[in-house]
NUROGU-962896 format. One record per residue (C-alpha): residue in three letters; x, y, z. Coordinates in steps of 0.1 Angstrom, whole numbers, plus 5000, padded with zeros to 4 digits. Layout:
N
ALAXYZ
...
end
This chain:
88
MET418806795691
SER419106425698
GLU419706295733
SER423306165739
LYS423805795744
LYS424505675780
TYR425905355793
SER426305195827
ILE429705175844
GLU429404795840
GLU429104815802
ALA431905075800
MET434104835821
LYS433304535799
ALA434304735768
GLN437504865783
ARG438404515795
SER437904375760
LEU439904655745
ARG442804615769
ASP442704235764
ALA442804285726
ALA445804525730
GLY447604285753
LEU447504525782
GLU447104445819
PRO444004565837
GLU444104935844
GLN445105025880
PHE444005345897
PRO445905515926
LEU443805555957
GLU443605935951
ALA442105885916
PHE439705625929
VAL438305855956
GLY438106125931
MET436005905908
VAL433605815936
SER433306155951
ASP429806205937
GLU428705895956
ILE430606005988
GLU428906345987
THR425406185984
LEU426105936012
ARG427406216034
LYS424206416028
ARG422406096040
ASP424306126073
LYS426805846065
THR430205896081
ASP433405846061
GLU434005536082
GLU430705396071
ILE431505476035
ALA435005316038
SER433305006053
ILE430904986023
ILE433805005999
ARG435904746018
ASN433004506022
SER432104515985
SER435504505969
ALA439204425974
ILE439904795980
GLU441404866014
ILE440505226024
THR440205426056
ALA437905706066
ALA441005936067
GLU441905846031
ILE438405926020
ALA438506266038
GLU442006346025
ASN441306255988
TYR437606355984
ALA437106585955
SER434706875962
PRO431906945937
GLU433907245925
GLU436907025919
ARG434906765901
HIS433107005878
GLN436007225868
HIS437106955842
GLY434007025820
GLU434607395818
end
């Protein structure tokens, strides 16, 4: 069996941006809850490395225009069970 193709998030975002531009659509917007769900794998890894939710929120705020608090991370974090139930 052949290995499936894989692409970085940056390449996926470039393709999506081009498709949305071609379709005359505005950039896609994600509610905070969906965003935290999408980055819950990374949050889990950082927590295992003893980063607090406040430190994680600070990383997000300092690297993007996303305003988020530690409480919002804790409230919207998707557990491994919640993240992996979509593939079943």
